[in-house]
Structures are given as C-alpha cells and as structure tokens.
N, C-alpha and C positions, 0 to 999 in steps of 0.2 A: 684897595678895592673896598666897596661897601658890602657888609655881612648883612645877609638876611637870617634872622634867628629863627622864624617860625614859617615853615612851608605853607600853612594854611593861610597866610597873609599875603602870599605872592600875587601880583596882579600881572604876572608875566605869562603869556600863552605857553611858552615852552616849559616852564615850571609847572604849569597846570597839568601837562601830559607827561610829565617826568614821574618815574616811580621813586618812592622815598622810603624803601625798604632796603637793607643791605644787599649788594649783589652777592657776595661770597657767602656760601652755604656753611663752611667749615670754620672752625675758629682760626684765626691767623696767627696765633700764637700771641704770647705776652711780652715780647720784646722786638725791638726794631732791629732788623738785619741789615737793611741798606740805608745808607745816608744821602741826603740831597746835597749835591755840590754843582757848582758853576764852572763850565769850562769856556773861558773867554766871555764875549759878549752875546754870543749867539746859541750857546748851548746849556741847558740845565738838565741834570738828570740824576738818578739814584744810582750809587755805587756801593759795592760790598766793601767793608773795611778790609784792609790788608790781613788782619789778624784772622778773621773767619776764612778767607781764602787759604791762609796758611795751614789751618786746621785740616781742611779738605786736602789740600796738596800733600801735607805730611801723611794723612791716612792713605792716600793712593801710593805714596813712595814707601811707606812701611810695608803695605802688601806686596808690592813689586819686589822690594828687598827680601822679604820673607820668602817668596816664590823663587827668586834667584838663588838664594842660599840652599833652599831645599833641593832644587834641581841640580845645582852644582855638587852638593855634598851627598846626593842621592838619599836623603833622609827626609823624615816628616811624614805624619800619618795623612790619610786621606782627609780627616777632619781639619788639621792644620792647613793643608793646601786650599780646601774649600774655605776656611776662615780668611786666608791671605786674599783670595780671589773676590771675596765679599768686601774686604777692606778697600782693595783696589776699586771695585765697582761703586762703592759708596763715595769714595774720594773723587772719583770722576764725575759721578751724578752731582755732587755738591758743587764742584767746580763750573759744571755746566749751568745749573740753577742760579748760581751767585753771579755768573757772567751774562745773564740774559739782560738785554737793554730795557731800560725805562728811562726815556728822555724826550725832552722838548727841544727841537732843533729849528731855530729861526731861519737859518741859512737854507735848509732843505724844505722848510715850511711844514714840517711833519712832528707828530707825537708817535714815538715808537714804543710798543709795549710788547716785550718778547721778541722773538726772531721774525715772526710772520706778520704781526699786526701793526699797520701803519695807517695813521689817521692825519688827514690835513689839518693844520692848525686852523684854518678857516672853517672847518666843519664843527670846531669846538665852540659851544655857546657859553658855558659856564663850568665852574667846577663845584663839586657837591661833598660836603662832609657830613658823615652819618655816625651813629654810634649804636652799639648794642651790648646786652649783657651776655656772656657765655660762661658756661661752667668748665672748669679746668681740673683735671685730676691732680691731686696732691700726692705724692708718694707716702705710703704709711710710715709712721714712726715705730719704733720697736714696741712691740706689745698692743699696737693700735691698728685700727682699720684706716684704709686709705680714705680720703674725704675729697669732696668737690668744693672748690672755691669759686665763687662768682667774681669775674673780673669784667671791666668795661674795655671793649676793643672799639676801634675806630677806623673808619674806611674813607679814603679819598678817591672820588671818581671824577671822570670827565663827562660832561653831559653834552651831547651832540645836538645839532640844530633841530633834529627830528625828536628830541626828548629821550633818545636812547642813551645808554651809559657804558662806560668802559672804566674797570678798576684801574686806579694808577697804583695804590699801596694801601696796605692795612696793617695795623699792629696796635698795641695797648698803650702807647705813648700819646697822651693827649696834648701836651705842650708841643712836642715835636711835630705832630701831624698838622696842628693849627699853623705852627710856623712854616712848615713844607707847604700847606696850602695857600697861605699868604704870599710866600715867596714865588710860587707858580703862577698865582693869579696876577702878581704884579709884572712877572716876566713874560707872560703871553697876553696881558691886558684883557683878561676876562673876569667877570664877577665871581667871588667865592660865596656859594650859598651854604652857610653854616647851619645845619640842622642838629647839632650834637645836643642832646637833652641833658 
C-alpha cells in the first residue's frame, strides 16, 4: 500500500476531516505486549505472547496457593491474606486484559477491538500511524534522584469513512508498528497513512 508521509499534502476529503493528534492520552508504555499473527487466510490479530500470560497465570496461582495454605493450616496474618488476594486479582486482571481481542476477520467482515467494539471492515477507510514524545519515569539509582526520559511512542489507528478513528495498538517499537501497519493494510486492502515524524 502507498504511504502518505505528510498529512498536510493529503488530497483526500476523509483525510482532511480526520484528526492528526494521538487518540491515547496516557503513555502506552515503552514495549510491545501483543504481537500480530495471522490465523489462516481470513483472520489477522494481536495476541499476547505465552510468556506474559504465564506471568499473570502464575501470579494468580501463587495467590490462590497461598490462600489455600493459610486456610488449611489456619495460619497467616491478615496482611498475608490481603497480599494473597491482591496477587490473585492482579493475575486475573492481567489475564483478562491480555486476552482482549484485537483482530481483523474477513470471514465475519469485522474489526474487533475489545469485547464490545465491533466495526465492519467496509466502514474502515484507512489506517493511520502517528507518533508522539512522552516522559517516562526512570527509577532512581542509589544516591541519585529519579529522572524523566523522553521516548517516542507510536499509535496505529483505523480511520472510518466519516473520519472518526479507533485505536488498534500503541507502543514504542517503531519498526514493529510500521510492519504491523503494513501487514494490516495489505490484509484488509486499505491505505496506510504514515504521519510518523
């Protein structure tokens, strides 16, 4: 698909009414959590690597094991029980977030973002790549104050026929998000508007 590098040069009426500032208000982190993968000829989507799911699963299981042990042996302080419950909740919440679908399904003709948002592929006009600089706190070294590092983060959005946008994914991996954008663009046969500065 053809890349359009400068949004000011668009001769497209939908591009003219599309917002060119990032959708996300908060930093999306500085690493990629989900990876793009193709499932047959008709489905392309982002999935969490098995390793990150294992971390959350192990956190939940450790919390459950701790709770079970404390209940079985009638030991454990209130603080330990609360910490075990927190570990279970963090693990379950992480599994829930990691399993949220982000997919393009040609068979169903839809883009799914989360469990409730479904958009018809026919409603997608283009894909949009944006960048911004965010400040990330760096933990202090011994004897020093913590500091802020400035990093570039990138956002991949779908642009709908009316110019509105929906975020697909965001992270700090430039090479990866450009590759993902090109893969999705080719898969759904929509242009990729690259406005990364």
